[in-house]
C-alpha positions as CSV (number, residue, x, y, z in Angstrom):
1,M,-2.0,22.1,-5.0
2,S,0.0,19.6,-7.1
3,F,-0.8,15.9,-7.0
4,P,0.4,14.5,-3.6
5,V,1.6,11.1,-4.7
6,M,4.3,10.1,-7.1
7,I,3.4,6.9,-9.0
8,G,6.3,4.6,-9.8
9,S,6.4,3.1,-13.3
10,K,5.7,-0.5,-12.1
11,A,2.8,0.8,-10.0
12,A,1.4,2.7,-13.0
13,E,1.6,-0.4,-15.2
14,Q,-0.2,-2.5,-12.6
15,L,-2.9,0.1,-12.0
16,K,-3.5,0.4,-15.8
17,N,-3.9,-3.4,-16.0
18,L,-6.3,-3.4,-13.0
19,L,-8.4,-0.5,-14.4
20,A,-8.5,-2.3,-17.8
21,R,-9.8,-5.5,-16.2
22,K,-12.1,-4.1,-13.5
23,G,-13.0,-0.5,-14.5
24,D,-15.9,0.8,-16.6
25,A,-15.8,3.8,-19.0
26,G,-15.1,7.0,-17.1
27,T,-13.7,5.3,-14.0
28,V,-10.3,6.2,-12.5
29,V,-8.0,5.0,-9.8
30,R,-8.6,6.7,-6.4
31,L,-5.9,7.1,-3.8
32,G,-6.7,8.3,-0.4
33,V,-6.8,7.7,3.4
34,K,-9.6,6.9,5.8
35,G,-9.8,6.5,9.5
36,G,-9.2,2.9,10.7
37,G,-6.6,0.2,10.6
38,C,-4.3,-0.7,13.4
39,S,-2.4,2.6,13.3
40,G,-5.1,5.2,13.0
41,F,-5.4,5.8,9.2
42,E,-5.7,3.3,6.4
43,Y,-4.6,3.7,2.8
44,V,-7.3,3.6,0.2
45,M,-6.8,2.5,-3.4
46,K,-9.9,1.7,-5.5
47,I,-11.6,2.1,-8.9
48,D,-14.1,5.0,-8.6
49,A,-15.7,7.8,-10.4
50,P,-14.0,11.2,-10.4
51,R,-15.4,14.0,-8.3
52,D,-15.4,17.8,-8.8
53,R,-12.9,18.6,-6.1
54,D,-10.4,15.8,-6.8
55,L,-6.8,16.5,-7.6
56,T,-5.9,14.6,-10.8
57,L,-2.8,13.1,-12.2
58,V,-2.5,11.5,-15.7
59,V,0.5,9.0,-16.1
60,D,0.9,7.2,-19.4
61,G,-2.8,7.3,-20.1
62,L,-3.7,6.3,-16.5
63,T,-5.9,8.8,-14.6
64,V,-5.4,8.8,-10.8
65,V,-7.4,11.0,-8.4
66,C,-7.1,12.0,-4.7
67,D,-9.5,14.1,-2.6
68,P,-8.0,17.3,-1.0
69,K,-8.4,16.0,2.6
70,S,-6.4,12.8,1.9
71,A,-3.8,14.9,-0.1
72,K,-2.7,16.5,3.2
73,F,-1.8,13.1,4.6
74,L,-0.2,11.8,1.4
75,E,1.8,14.9,0.3
76,G,5.2,13.8,-0.8
77,S,4.4,10.1,-0.9
78,E,5.3,7.5,-3.5
79,L,3.3,4.5,-4.6
80,E,5.5,1.6,-5.6
81,Y,4.8,-1.9,-6.8
82,T,7.0,-5.0,-6.3
83,G,6.4,-8.5,-7.6
84,N,8.2,-10.1,-4.7
85,L,6.5,-13.4,-3.6
86,M,7.0,-12.7,0.1
87,S,6.0,-9.0,0.3
88,G,4.8,-8.2,-3.2
89,G,2.1,-5.7,-4.2
90,F,1.5,-2.0,-3.8
91,S,3.1,0.0,-1.1
92,F,3.0,3.6,0.0
93,I,6.2,5.3,1.0
94,N,4.8,8.2,3.1
95,P,7.1,10.8,4.7
96,N,4.1,12.0,6.8
97,A,3.8,8.6,8.7
98,E,5.3,8.6,12.2
99,R,4.8,4.8,12.3
100,A,3.1,2.2,10.2
101,C,1.6,-1.2,10.9
102,G,3.6,-4.3,10.1
103,C,1.6,-5.1,7.0
104,G,2.0,-1.5,5.6
105,T,-1.7,-0.8,5.1
106,S,-2.2,1.7,7.9
107,F,-0.2,4.5,9.5
108,T,-0.1,7.1,12.3
109,P,0.5,10.6,10.9
110,R,3.2,12.8,12.3
111,A,1.9,15.6,14.6
112,P,2.0,18.9,12.8
113,S,5.0,21.1,13.8
114,P,4.1,24.2,15.8
115,D,4.6,27.4,13.8
């Protein structure tokens, strides 16, 4: 399985800065999802240690990981960063989200299509 999330250049730059300030040797940026939030699933982005089963992406010296379970919900997504004062920060553009909460931190996944 390929890495599920495309990382935009501005997002990669911001993640590298974050990791340089807050990370320790051997830490990476973890992207994922967990149950919760106002729409059912919440996006996760944190500094963490890599795990054996993680999917890994290296972008301009930045290592980003995602667990296989989260990858199913994030497949085809993009992580972007905008410096806008009103709605700035990181945002996921997720084609698997049927709907998202107003703040963009949680989503309801689309129901799988019957095969």
